[in-house]
Structure formats: structure tokens, C-alpha cells
C-alpha positions in Angstrom: -3.8 -2.3 60.3 -3.7 -3.5 56.7 -1.6 -0.6 54.6 -2.8 1.6 52.3 -1.9 0.0 48.0 -0.8 2.3 45.7 -2.2 2.0 42.1 -1.0 -1.1 41.7 -2.4 -2.9 44.9 1.0 -2.9 45.7 1.3 -2.5 49.3 2.2 1.0 50.3 4.4 0.2 53.4 1.6 4.0 54.5 -1.2 3.2 56.4 -4.0 5.5 55.3 -4.4 8.1 57.7 -0.4 8.2 56.9 -0.6 8.0 53.1 -3.7 10.7 53.6 -0.7 13.5 54.9 -0.2 14.5 51.5 -3.7 15.1 50.4 -3.9 17.2 53.6 -1.1 19.0 52.8 -2.4 19.6 49.3 -5.9 21.1 50.8 -4.5 23.6 53.5 -1.7 24.4 50.2 -5.0 25.3 48.6 -6.8 26.9 50.8 -3.8 29.4 51.3 -4.4 30.0 47.6 -7.3 30.7 47.6 -6.9 33.5 50.9 -4.3 35.0 49.7 -6.3 35.5 46.2 -9.3 36.4 48.3 -7.7 38.9 50.7 -4.2 39.2 50.4 -1.8 39.4 54.0 -2.6 43.4 53.5 -5.8 43.8 53.8 -5.7 40.4 56.3 -4.1 42.8 58.3 -6.3 45.6 57.5 -9.5 43.9 59.0 -8.0 42.6 61.8 -7.5 46.8 62.3 -10.9 48.1 61.0 -12.9 45.6 62.9 -12.6 47.6 65.4 -14.1 51.1 64.1 -16.5 53.2 65.1 -17.1 53.7 61.8 -20.0 51.0 60.1 -19.1 51.2 56.5 -15.4 50.3 58.0 -16.7 47.8 59.9 -18.8 46.1 57.5 -15.9 46.0 55.3 -13.7 44.4 57.3 -15.9 41.7 58.5 -16.9 40.6 54.8 -13.1 39.9 54.6 -13.0 38.1 57.3 -16.2 36.1 57.2 -14.2 35.8 53.5 -11.3 33.9 55.0 -13.2 31.9 57.3 -15.4 30.5 54.7 -12.7 29.3 52.8 -11.0 27.9 55.8 -14.5 26.0 57.2 -14.3 24.5 53.5 -10.3 23.3 53.9 -11.9 21.3 57.3 -15.0 19.9 56.0 -12.5 18.3 52.9 -10.0 17.2 54.9 -12.5 15.6 57.7 -13.9 13.9 54.4 -10.7 12.4 53.2 -11.1 9.4 55.1 -14.3 8.0 54.1 -13.3 8.0 50.3 -12.0 5.4 48.2 -8.5 4.2 47.8 -9.5 5.5 43.8 -10.9 9.1 44.8 -8.0 9.2 47.3 -5.6 8.5 44.5 -7.2 10.8 42.2 -7.1 13.4 44.6 -7.4 17.2 43.2 -7.3 19.8 46.0 -7.3 22.2 43.2 -10.6 20.8 41.5 -13.3 23.8 41.9 -15.9 20.8 42.9 -14.0 20.4 46.3 -14.8 24.5 47.7 -17.8 25.2 46.3 
């Protein structure tokens, strides 16, 4: 398998899959930032407990937090899965923080 070429067309020394580790890490970091912005750790911990509440309102609020976190995680997985289909140029200029990827 040929190695991934840098922006000048020079062999990077990495296969495309190896090169994609950088963007994958960036996606994971961006997902973490988005999750913590939407649901800080304390809110996630409370939701994990409140989901077992007998109070329907408490349980519904907990489910909303859990669903929000899961939606971001799912989107993160989708963005990662689409990386190998991108062109070399798209990979070079890939910005994981771009909201267009997350909508």
C-alpha cells in the first residue's frame, strides 16, 4: 500500500490509515469538548443515578442528558467512519471543530 502524501506530494512515511490517527484523535477531543459543554461530568453522574428515579420528571431530564451525550458520541463515530473516504486534500484541511461536521 502506498504511503499518504503530504501537502507537497512528498511521501509522509505513513499509510493513509496511520495518518488518519491524527484526525481521529482530533474528533475524539472535539466530541469530549462538546459533551462536557452540553453535559458537564457532574450532570452526567447525576443523570446516571436519576434515570432510575420513580419521579417521571426527574427521569425524563436524566434521559435528555443521556440522549444528548449519546447523540454526540454517535456523530463522532460517524465523522470518524467517513474519514477514509475523504480525499487527501480534504484530510489535510480537516478541522474537527467545524460545526458543519457535527450538524
